[in-house]
KOLRO-702493 format. One record per atom (N, C-alpha, C, CB): residue in one letter; z, x, y. Coordinates in steps of 0.05 Angstrom, whole numbers, plus 5000, padded with zeros to 4 digits. Glycine has a CB too. Example, Ala and Ser with C-alpha at 12.3 -4.5 7.8 and 13.67 -1.06 7.14 Angstrom:
BEGIN
A515652644886
A515652464910
A515652644934
A518152264911
S514252574955
S514352734979
S515752585001
S511452824988
***
This chain:
BEGIN
M484733398232
M487233248236
M486833048259
M489433438243
I485333118279
I484932928301
I482632738296
I484433088327
A480832798277
A478532638271
A479232348263
A476832768250
P481032298244
P481632028236
P482531848259
P483732028215
P484431928277
P485131748299
P482831698318
P487531868314
V481131898323
V478931868341
V476931668329
V477532138347
I476331698303
I474531508290
I475631228291
I473931598261
F478231198285
F479530938286
F479330818314
F482430958277
A479830968334
A479730868362
A476930788369
A480731088382
A474930938360
A472130868366
A471330608352
A470231088357
L472130578327
L471530328313
L473030088326
L472330348283
A475530128333
A477029908345
A475729828371
A480029988350
G474830018387
G473529958412
G470929798408
G472930208428
M469429888388
M466929748382
M467429458373
M465329898360
F469429418356
F470129148347
F471028978371
F472329158325
L472729088388
L473628928411
L471228858429
L475629098427
W469429038434
W467028978450
W465428748437
W465229228453
G465128758410
G463628558396
G464928288398
G463228638367
M467528278396
M468928018398
M468927908426
M471828048388
G468528078446
G468527978473
G465827878483
G469428198491
R463727898467
R461127788475
R461327488478
R458927868455
E459527388495
E459527098500
E459126938475
E457327028520
N457327018458
N456826878432
N456627088410
N454226708433
P458927148396
P458927358376
P457027298353
P461727398366
E456127048349
E454326978327
E451427048334
E454526678321
Q450827078360
Q448127128369
Q447427428368
Q447727008397
L445027488357
L444127758358
L442727808384
L442227818333
P443528008399
P442128058425
P439328168420
P443728258441
S437628128439
S434928238438
S434428418462
S432828008437
S433428648456
S432828838478
S430328758493
S432529118468
F428828558484
F426328468496
F426728248517
F424428378475
V429028128518
V429527908537
V429228028565
V432327778534
G427427898581
G426927988608
G424628188610
G429328108620
R423628268587
R421328468586
R418828328576
R422128708569
E416628458580
E414028368570
E414128368539
E411728538581
A412928158528
A412828138498
A411228378487
A411527878490
P412128478464
P410728698451
P407928608442
P412328808427
A406328808435
A403628748424
A403828588398
A402029008420
L401728438393
L401528268369
L399628398349
L400527988376
P400028338323
P398128428303
P395328298310
P399028348275
V393228438301
V390528348309
V389028218285
V388928578319
T390528098266
T389227968244
T390227678243
T389828108217
T388727498230
T389427218228
T388727118200
T388127058250
L389326868195
L388626738170
L385726628172
L390626508163
P384326598150
P381626488151
P381526208163
P380426488123
G379626178181
G379325908194
G381325848216
G379525698174
K383026038223
K385025988243
K384326148269
K387826078234
T385326058291
T384826188317
T386626438318
T385426008341
Q385526668325
Q387026918327
Q388826908352
Q385027158329
L391426958347
L393326978369
L392927248383
L396226958358
T392627238409
T392127478425
T394327518446
T389327468439
D394527768456
D396427828477
D395727668502
D396328128483
E393127618507
E392327458531
E393527178530
E389227438532
M393727058506
M394826788504
M397726778513
M394526688475
L399126998508
L401927008516
L402327028546
L403327238502
R400227098560
R400427128589
R399126888604
R399027388598
Q398426688589
Q397326448602
Q399626288615
Q395726268582
P399026138636
P401125988650
P402625798631
P399925828673
G405125768638
G406825588623
G408625718602
G405225378610
V410725578595
V412525668574
V411225628547
V415225508575
K411725818529
K410625798502
K412625918482
K407925948501
L412125868457
L413825968435
L412226148417
L415125738419
V413526358407
V412426528386
V414326518363
V411826828396
N413426428340
N415026388317
N414126578294
N415026098307
F416026748284
F415426908261
F416326758236
F416927188263
W414526718217
W415026548194
W413626658169
W413926258200
A414226538147
A412926598121
A413126358103
A414126858108
S411126328086
S411126098067
S413326138046
S408426068054
W414126378040
W416126438019
W418926408030
W415726718008
C419226338055
C421826338069
C423026048069
C421626448097
P425125988054
P426225718054
P427025618082
P428525698036
P428425778099
P429125678125
P426625618142
P430825888140
C424425768138
C421925708153
C420925438145
C419825928147
R421125368119
R420225108110
R422024888123
R420325088079
A424524938125
A426424748137
A425824688166
A429324838134
E424924898181
E424424858210
E421624758215
E424925118224
H419924758195
H417124688200
H416724408214
H415624678173
P418124198206
P417823948221
P418623968250
P419623728208
T420624128257
T421324168285
T419124308300
T423924338287
L417924508288
L415624648301
L413324458305
L414724888285
T412824278286
T410724088288
T411223898312
T410423918262
E413623808315
E414323638338
E414023788365
E417123528335
L415124038365
L415024198390
L412124248398
L416424458386
S410324288378
S407524358385
S406024128398
S406124438359
K407223898398
K405923668412
K406323688442
K407123408402
T408323848451
T408923858480
T408824138491
T411623748484
I408624338475
I408724618484
I407124788465
I411624728486
P405724998474
P404225168456
P406125318437
P402525368472
V405725298412
V407225438391
V405325628377
V408625238371
Y405925878378
Y404226078365
Y405826198342
Y403426308385
G404326258320
G405626358296
G404826638289
G405026178273
V406726788278
V406127048266
V407127028237
V407627278281
D405127028219
D405727008190
D406527278180
D403226898175
L408927298169
L410227548163
L410227608133
L413027558174
K409027828125
K409127928097
K408527708077
K411828048091
D406327568082
D405727328066
D402927368053
D405727078083
P402627328027
P399927338016
P398227118029
P400027297985
E395827198037
E394127008052
E393726738038
E391427138056
P393126728012
P392726467999
P395226288001
P391926507970
Q397526407998
Q400026248000
Q400426138028
Q402526417992
A399926298048
A400226198076
A398325978082
A399826438095
V395826008074
V393825798079
V394625548064
V391025898070
R395425568039
R396225328023
R398625188036
R396925417995
F400525348046
F402925228059
F402025058083
F404925448067
L400325178100
L399525038124
L397724788118
L398025228143
N396124818097
N394524588089
N396224358078
N392424668068
E398324418064
E400124218052
E402024098072
E401624338029
H403024258090
H405224168108
H404324118137
H407424368108
G401824188143
G400824168170
G401124428185
G402323948185
D399424458204
D399324708220
D400224658249
D396524838219
P402624728256
P403624688283
P402724898303
P406624668283
F401425108293
F400825338310
F398225318325
F400825588293
H398225368351
H395825358367
H394125608361
H396625358397
A395325818352
A393926058343
A395826218325
A392926238368
I394726388308
I396326538288
I395526828287
I396126398260
A397526998284
A397027278277
A398327318250
A398227478299
T397227508234
T398527568209
T399727848211
T396527548185
D401927888197
D403328148197
D404028218169
D405928138215
P401928298153
P402428338124
P404328568117
P399828388111
N404528758135
N406328988129
N409028978144
N404929248136
G409228788163
G411728758178
G411928938202
G414028798160
R409829088208
R410029268231
R410329128258
R407429448232
G408828908261
G409128748286
G411928638289
G407128518286
A413128548267
A415828438268
A417828658277
A416628328240
I417428898268
I419129118276
I418829168306
I418429378261
D416329158316
D415929198345
D417228978361
D412929198351
W417428738351
W418728518365
W421728508360
W417528248356
G422828678343
G425628678337
G426528458318
G427228658362
V424628348303
V425228128284
V426728248260
V422627988275
T429028128253
T430628218231
T429828078205
T433528178237
A429227818207
A428427658183
A427327398193
A430827618163
P425327288180
P424227028189
P426226808181
P421526968177
P426226588195
P424626538219
P426126638244
P424026238222
E424526718263
E425526788290
E423526678310
E425927098294
T424626558332
T422926438352
T423626548379
T423326128352
F421526618394
F421826728421
F420726528441
F420426998423
I422126488463
I421126328486
I420026528506
I423426148498
L417526488514
L416226658534
L415426498558
L413626788521
D415426628581
D414526498606
D411526538610
D416026618630
G410526438632
G407626448638
G406526728643
G407126278661
E408226928645
E407327198648
E407527358622
E408927338670
G408427228601
G408727368576
G411427518573
G406527558572
K413327448590
K416027568587
K417727418568
K417427588615
V419227558552
V421127428533
V423527328549
V421927628510
L424027068547
L426226938560
L428626908541
L425426678571
Y428026858515
Y430226798497
Y429226858468
Y431126508499
R431126948452
R430526998423
R432426838407
R430827308416
F431426688388
F433026528370
F432526618341
F432426218373
A434626728329
A434426808301
A435426588283
A436027078296
G433826508264
G434526298246
G432826048249
G437526218250
P433225858231
P431525618232
P432225428255
P431625468206
L430225308267
L430525108288
L431224838275
L428025088307
V433724798268
V434524558255
V437324468265
V434524588224
R437824208263
R440324088268
R441724178293
R442224138244
E444324228292
E445924298316
E445024558329
E448824308308
D444224748313
D443224998325
D440924948343
D442525208303
F439024778334
F436724718351
F437624568376
F434624548335
T439224358372
T440024188394
T441924328414
T441423938383
N443824478404
N445924588421
N445224868432
N448424598406
R443625018417
R443125298426
R440225338436
R443625488403
F438225248420
F435525308427
F434425118449
F433725288403
L434824868445
L433624668464
L434624708493
L434424388455
P437124768498
P437924818526
P436525058538
P440924868528
E436025268522
E434525498532
E431625428538
E434725728512
L430425268521
L427725188525
L427525008551
L426625028501
Q429324828554
Q429324658578
Q429724818603
Q431524438575
K431525018602
K431925198625
K429425348632
K434325388619
A428025448612
A425525588616
A423325408628
A424425718590
Q423225158618
Q421224968629
Q421824888658
Q421024728611
A424424858664
A425224788691
A424525008711
A428224718692
A424625258702
A424125488720
A421125528725
A425325738708
E419425408709
E416525448712
E415425298735
E415025358687
***
C-alpha cells in the first residue's frame, strides 16, 4: 500500500534532479577530471598505433571514437580533418571491419595522428562511450577535460564543443 507513493516520489525526485542540470541534453561523463582509461592495443594496417603514452604528451589533444558504418561519423569527418591541422586528433575505430575502415580513410582522408581499433567494443565501454561518434578533450597529462557525444558539426560544434576546446587550450 505504501510502495506506489514511495516509487512515485522517487521517480518525481529523479526527474526534478534531471531537469535541474545545467544542460539536460548533455550526457555526463564520470571520467571528466580523471586520467583517461586504457586504450585498445591494436591498430589498422599501415597506421600508427595509438598508445597511452601519446595521451600523456604535453598539450591538448582529442580522442575520437568513430566507425566507417556510422553516418554521423561521416558527417563530422571534415571537421576532424580541419582540427587535425592544429591539434593532435587520435582515433579509436569502433566495431568496424578492418577493410571497411581502411577504405573509408583512404577515400575520405585520415585526420588521425594515430589509431587504435576496438573490434569488440570493450575499450568503448571502458571510456563510457554510448555510441559513436564521441570525442574527448584531454590535457597534457592525459586527463579527460570534456566529453562530447555526437557529431562535431554545425551549431553543436560551434556553440558547445569549440568553447570547451578553447578553454582547454587557454589553460595549457
